[in-house]
Structure formats: structure tokens, C-alpha cells
VORO-109599 format. One line per field, with one value per residue (C-alpha): residue number from 1; residue in one letter; x, y, z. Coordinates in pm, whole numbers, plus 50000, padded with zeros to 5 digits. Example, Ala and Ser with C-alpha at 12.3 -4.5 7.8 and 13.67 -1.06 7.14 Angstrom:
pos <- [1;2]
code <- [A;S]
xx <- [51230;51367]
yy <- [49550;49894]
zz <- [50780;50714]
***
This chain:
pos <- [1;2;3;4;5;6;7;8;9;10;11;12;13;14;15;16;17;18;19;20;21;22;23;24;25;26;27;28;29;30;31;32;33;34;35;36;37;38;39;40;41;42;43;44;45;46;47;48;49;50;51;52;53;54;55;56;57;58;59;60;61;62;63;64;65;66;67;68;69;70;71;72;73;74;75;76;77;78;79;80;81;82;83;84;85;86;87;88;89;90;91;92;93;94;95;96;97;98;99;100;101;102;103;104;105;106;107;108;109;110;111;112;113;114;115;116;117;118;119;120;121;122;123;124;125;126;127;128;129;130;131;132;133;134;135;136;137;138;139;140;141;142;143;144;145;146;147;148;149;150;151;152;153;154;155;156;157;158;159;160;161;162;163;164;165;166;167;168;169;170;171;172;173;174;175;176;177;178;179;180;181;182;183;184;185;186;187;188;189;190;191;192;193;194;195;196;197;198;199;200;201;202;203;204;205;206;207;208;209;210;211;212;213;214;215;216;217;218;219;220;221;222;223;224;225;226;227;228;229;230;231;232;233;234;235;236;237;238;239;240;241;242;243;244;245;246;247;248;249;250;251;252;253;254;255;256;257;258;259;260;261;262;263;264;265;266;267;268;269;270;271;272;273;274;275;276;277;278;279;280;281;282;283;284;285;286;287;288;289;290;291;292;293;294;295;296;297;298;299;300;301;302;303;304;305;306;307;308;309;310;311;312;313;314;315;316;317;318;319;320;321;322;323;324;325;326;327;328;329;330;331;332;333;334;335;336;337;338;339;340;341;342;343;344;345;346;347;348;349;350;351;352;353;354;355;356;357;358]
code <- [X;X;X;X;X;X;X;X;X;X;X;X;X;X;X;X;X;X;X;X;X;X;X;X;X;X;X;X;X;X;X;X;X;X;X;X;X;X;X;X;X;X;X;X;X;X;X;X;X;X;X;X;X;X;X;X;X;X;X;X;X;X;X;X;X;X;X;X;X;X;X;X;X;X;X;X;X;X;X;X;X;X;X;X;X;X;X;X;X;X;X;X;X;X;X;X;X;X;X;X;X;X;X;X;X;X;X;X;X;X;X;X;X;X;X;X;X;X;X;X;X;X;X;X;X;X;X;X;X;X;X;X;X;X;X;X;X;X;X;X;X;X;X;X;X;X;X;X;X;X;X;X;X;X;X;X;X;X;X;X;X;X;X;X;X;X;X;X;X;X;X;X;X;X;X;X;X;X;X;X;X;X;X;X;X;X;X;X;X;X;X;X;X;X;X;X;X;X;X;X;X;X;X;X;X;X;X;X;X;X;X;X;X;X;X;X;X;X;X;X;X;X;X;X;X;X;X;X;X;X;X;X;X;X;X;X;X;X;X;X;X;X;X;X;X;X;X;X;X;X;X;X;X;X;X;X;X;X;X;X;X;X;X;X;X;X;X;X;X;X;X;X;X;X;X;X;X;X;X;X;X;X;X;X;X;X;X;X;X;X;X;X;X;X;X;X;X;X;X;X;X;X;X;X;X;X;X;X;X;X;X;X;X;X;X;X;X;X;X;X;X;X;X;X;X;X;X;X;X;X;X;X;X;X;X;X;X;X;X;X;X;X;X;X;X;X;X;X;X;X;X;X;X;X;X;X;X;X]
xx <- [38863;39224;39320;39680;39948;40016;40392;40391;40509;40859;40875;40725;40957;40985;40948;41239;41034;40958;41327;41422;41167;41357;41642;41849;42083;42387;42553;42266;42315;42686;42626;42379;42540;42889;42996;43105;43291;43465;43553;43704;43890;44029;44136;44319;44495;44603;44722;44944;45065;45140;45354;45536;45600;45773;46016;46070;46125;46390;46569;46562;46709;46996;47073;47067;47166;46839;46678;46473;46229;46135;46082;45875;45657;45606;45520;45301;45099;45064;44948;44724;44554;44517;44364;44117;44020;43958;43745;43557;43486;43338;43128;42999;42861;42651;42298;41982;41985;41854;41624;41460;41420;41263;41026;40916;40860;40652;40440;40400;40277;40027;39892;39828;39680;39964;40127;40506;40719;41096;41155;40843;40787;40843;40568;40297;40247;40357;40523;40826;41076;40973;41057;41410;41746;41799;41827;41529;41480;41216;41237;41067;40712;40430;40065;39755;39440;39068;39094;39217;39033;39200;39465;39830;40174;40523;40848;41202;41291;41621;41770;42111;42214;42473;42574;42438;42772;43008;43354;43342;43568;43332;43092;42740;42566;42253;41964;41748;41399;41145;40785;40435;40152;39785;39496;39189;38860;38885;39161;39342;39541;39916;40043;40370;40436;40807;40887;41172;41276;41445;41611;41991;42187;42154;41856;41569;41523;41281;41482;41340;41322;40971;40868;40804;40495;40322;40388;40070;40084;40003;39811;39947;40321;40315;40520;40822;40781;40651;40647;40328;40320;40007;39931;39819;39445;39433;39539;39197;39200;39546;39431;39119;39339;39642;39450;39630;39520;39663;39988;40029;39975;40237;40474;40411;40347;40544;40869;41126;40867;40764;40418;40291;39946;39922;39577;39426;39760;39905;40274;40485;40853;41184;41545;41727;41650;41448;41477;41150;41223;41223;40944;41045;41023;40678;40550;40667;40512;40187;40172;40225;39968;39691;39765;39813;39767;39418;39338;39433;39232;38932;38952;38997;38695;38479;38188;38396;38639;38356;38288;38646;38782;38667;38344;38479;38800;38724;38711;39058;39198;39211;39548;39644;39613;39826;40171;40393;40625;40993;41235;41445;41735;41790;42019;42258;42283;42336;42625;42774;42757;42894;43188;43260;43248;43497;43736;43713;43770;44068;44222;44172;44329;44630;44708;44462;44410;44318;44656;44812;44492;44514]
yy <- [76922;76988;77355;77305;77047;76820;76834;76656;76335;76482;76484;76141;75843;75601;75226;75003;74810;75132;75225;74879;74908;75204;75119;75426;75395;75581;75828;75808;75433;75469;75731;75519;75412;75473;75799;75646;75375;75639;75837;75529;75430;75781;75786;75454;75573;75896;75709;75492;75806;75956;75657;75653;76025;75974;75740;75994;76260;76045;75996;76371;76430;76191;76357;76718;76682;76838;76817;76495;76584;76913;76757;76470;76698;76943;76678;76496;76809;76895;76551;76505;76832;76712;76387;76570;76806;76517;76322;76635;76718;76374;76374;76730;76668;76375;76387;76191;75843;75884;75587;75766;76081;75877;75705;76036;76182;75878;75926;76297;76220;75960;76160;76468;76287;76386;76216;76224;76187;76208;76251;76407;76553;76924;77157;77239;77587;77870;78064;78288;78065;77764;77939;78055;77900;77553;77194;77235;76980;76918;76692;76610;76706;76687;76717;76714;76509;76583;76622;76981;77300;77356;77185;77269;77132;77190;77101;77198;77332;77430;77537;77625;77965;78068;77898;77553;77453;77432;77294;76968;77124;77419;77401;77499;77787;77633;77839;77647;77733;77601;77675;77622;77652;77676;77648;77869;77796;78098;78204;78526;78776;78731;78930;78927;79048;79115;79122;79364;79195;78905;79111;79113;79435;79505;79396;79170;78810;78765;78626;78872;79250;79375;79702;79977;80087;79779;79867;79909;80174;80019;80187;80282;80216;79883;80019;80010;79632;79516;79594;79472;79417;79366;79395;79742;79771;79510;79734;79717;79338;79330;79549;79334;79027;79179;79378;79554;79274;79006;79199;79233;78858;78789;79018;78848;78485;78437;78631;78549;78450;78626;78557;78515;78440;78244;78135;77943;77898;78117;78042;78133;78090;78150;78091;77797;77435;77432;77113;76934;76666;76901;77008;77374;77395;77237;77463;77757;77619;77535;77896;78016;77782;77820;78184;78422;78133;78057;78429;78475;78170;78303;78640;78480;78253;78514;78715;79033;78862;78724;79077;79130;78788;78498;78352;77997;77797;77687;78043;78177;78517;78760;78755;79103;78986;78673;78829;79080;79291;79271;79560;79604;79742;79515;79594;79318;79472;79819;79691;79508;79814;80034;79800;79787;80168;80196;79955;80147;80479;80340;80214;80551;80732;80499;80421;80608;80967;81073;80966;81242;81428;81314]
zz <- [29635;29735;29756;29870;29813;30111;30172;30509;30341;30316;30698;30758;30817;30526;30597;30504;30247;30055;30056;29932;29650;29505;29272;29191;28897;28768;29002;29249;29275;29333;29598;29795;30120;29984;30142;30470;30278;30068;30379;30543;30228;30187;30552;30512;30196;30357;30665;30444;30272;30611;30713;30380;30398;30732;30562;30287;30551;30723;30393;30338;30684;30612;30281;30394;30762;30886;31228;31208;31483;31322;30981;31121;31330;31045;30786;31036;31114;30747;30638;30942;30850;30493;30621;30844;30560;30319;30565;30667;30303;30241;30556;30540;30192;30309;30171;30219;30073;29714;29769;30063;29851;29569;29814;29963;29617;29521;29834;29758;29406;29527;29818;29604;29305;29072;28778;28738;28428;28467;28092;27936;27592;27539;27664;27411;27555;27326;27608;27563;27742;27533;27207;27284;27203;27063;27190;27427;27702;27965;28270;28600;28503;28758;28657;28872;28839;28877;29257;29215;29136;28799;28584;28650;28575;28715;28540;28450;28108;27947;27616;27477;27351;27096;26776;26703;26544;26840;26880;27072;27335;27394;27686;27576;27750;27902;28040;28289;28412;28657;28568;28705;28452;28549;28303;28277;28101;27870;27638;27722;27520;27540;27838;28028;28381;28438;28810;28878;29202;29022;28747;28717;28760;28388;28181;28274;28386;28093;27798;27542;27514;27442;27279;27535;27345;27490;27853;28057;28336;28672;28954;29296;29333;29151;28859;29090;29128;28789;28419;28249;27872;27663;27290;27186;27229;27508;27796;27962;27944;28106;28394;28437;28497;28667;28925;29213;29447;29218;29175;29549;29584;29317;29503;29839;29741;29417;29466;29201;28939;28620;28475;28120;27979;27654;27535;27830;28012;28287;28336;28638;28555;28729;28632;28782;28862;29182;29387;29309;29567;29866;30097;30087;29708;29697;29973;29764;29445;29624;29740;29384;29227;29482;29563;29269;29025;29152;29167;28801;28697;28890;28717;28376;28431;28604;28462;28419;28184;27970;27850;27735;27639;27429;27564;27573;27556;27201;27068;26984;27074;26777;26597;26716;27076;27042;27007;27182;26969;27045;27055;26744;26949;27247;27545;27434;27086;27235;27449;27151;26927;27207;27263;26890;26871;27158;26985;26655;26831;27022;26698;26530;26822;26837;26474;26254;26141;26496;26631;26836;26923;27288]
***
């Protein structure tokens, strides 16, 4: 059985026949082998512009009795710099041929016994990020086969926030995630581990605000790195899964990821669209899946968990253990009410009955 993903294929040379077999379309197809052509074309256009500008400069000299040599040198330097900047911009953005990237990704999928779907259906996991916003979308999903220790999948997911009825000129606010979900044999209570290291300056990276009454105190100094939520009455179960050893592995091997358990799924999720065609990303995801992911699956399937959780995958978790209560007063609502209160107070001080007090 494979215990790690083999990412060496991203470093191996790709034969010409495999590159030719790939047929990128759209923007990727236009970009294939065209950057050097665009750079040359832009250079030729700017060279013509440079010559024409000299003629314009000479006409300007004749009209205003200016020093021709100074004008020519100045315009020549300016336009030559513009030419160099344009060519440099085109060349410095050069990327790997999309056909080579596609061939390497195809090799990676085959070597690791994975299946790949560029446009899959929406995830069936009832995780927090999959229930937010509107217009959800999933893409680039990878799933493993029987050669691995336990089932897992990796994909991108996004949704839009704000009003569904938008002006056609408004740009929608899109929240994008990358997730890796591993599957255990037993169903677990719903628990969420919020890593503080990836939180913004205000609030949390988790898209919902949960009731503080569900926070589970963590041993040692782990409270400074994580906030663990579990339904009331399931605190012991949460500590049986998220042990200090597991939390330290999440901290070391899955930085930037939050973790949620939903039924028999354990989801690691992070904001942003990680590059799923790069060796570095897959080394990171392999570390997450076969590090803390495997540790959590082992604890969920082990004999200790059998005493606390459902005895088999077919037996559901009790209703009280399937949900996490949300805060009625969220940080966003607090900031909105505070801003509204400031505006009302300012109006009262300037034009209302409090005018003149300060």
C-alpha cells in the first residue's frame, strides 16, 4: 500500500509524444508557444513607433525652434526604455508550456492511482465551507483508489457572498478554498479545529462564528495555537480525537489548514486556490493527508474511539452531536452596529439635539 504520494513525476522530463498528445484549449492554447512570438511582435511594433516618433520629434523641432539633438536623444532614451520594459515584462512572465504541465499531471494521477475530474459535481460532505454563500462551484477534484490506506479527495471549492441579485456591472465577491478530505470507518461528532496561525488580524479564517460555550479547553499551551469546538456533552470525544500529539502534528505538518469532522469525513481546508499542478503543493498535501490526516483516521478507527463513537459507519451520530451552534452576535454584526452607532452619534452632535455639546 502507498503511504505517500509520489511527486517525482513533476521533475521528470516529458517525452515529446506525451506533450503532443495534450491539446490545451482557450487561453492555455493561445499561450502555448506564443510568448516569444508576442515578445518579438511587440518589439517590432515599438521599433516602428520609435522610428515614427523621431519624425514627429523633428517636426516638433522645426515648429518650436528646439535643439534637435536633445529632443532626439531624449525621446530615443524614453522609447528605448519603454521597449525594454515591454519585452522584459513578456519574457519574465514566461511559464511552463501548459501541455507539459498537463502531461506531468496526467503522469502524477496514473502513478499514484488517482482519478481526476476537472469539473466534478459539488461535494456531498456536509462541511461548514460547503454550506456557505451561493453559486457554489467545485473544480479539479482528485480521488484515490484502493492502493491507499484510506479514501481521500482533494479539490477546489468556491462560493459567492452578498446579495444574489447583483447589478451586471458589480463584481461578485468570491471566496475560494482548497480542501483535502479523508474518510474514517466510524462516524464522528461534528467538531471544528480553528487554527489561529492562519487567522486574519480581526476574526477567524473559518467562515462562521461559533458559540463560545462549545469551546473545548486544550492541554499544555495548545490553546494559544488552536480553538477546538465540539457539541456540548461531546468534549471527551473531541479530546480523544484531537490529542496533544495530533494537534502538534497539525501545527507542524498542516500549517494554514483548519480541520472539521463531519460524520465519517475529516476535512482539512484552507483559503485560496492552491496550485494543484505543482510538486510543492502536492508535497504539502501529501504531508497533510498522510500525517495528521492518517493520525486522525487511526484514532477514529481505533479501539478507544469505539467506546465513545458509533460502533460502525452505518450507525449515525446522535442528533445533538451533529451540529455546532453559531453565535447570535457575530464580529461582523458587532462592527456593523458599532459603525451605525457612530454615524447616529455624529449626526446628533452635528445637527441634532446634542449639537453644541462639544
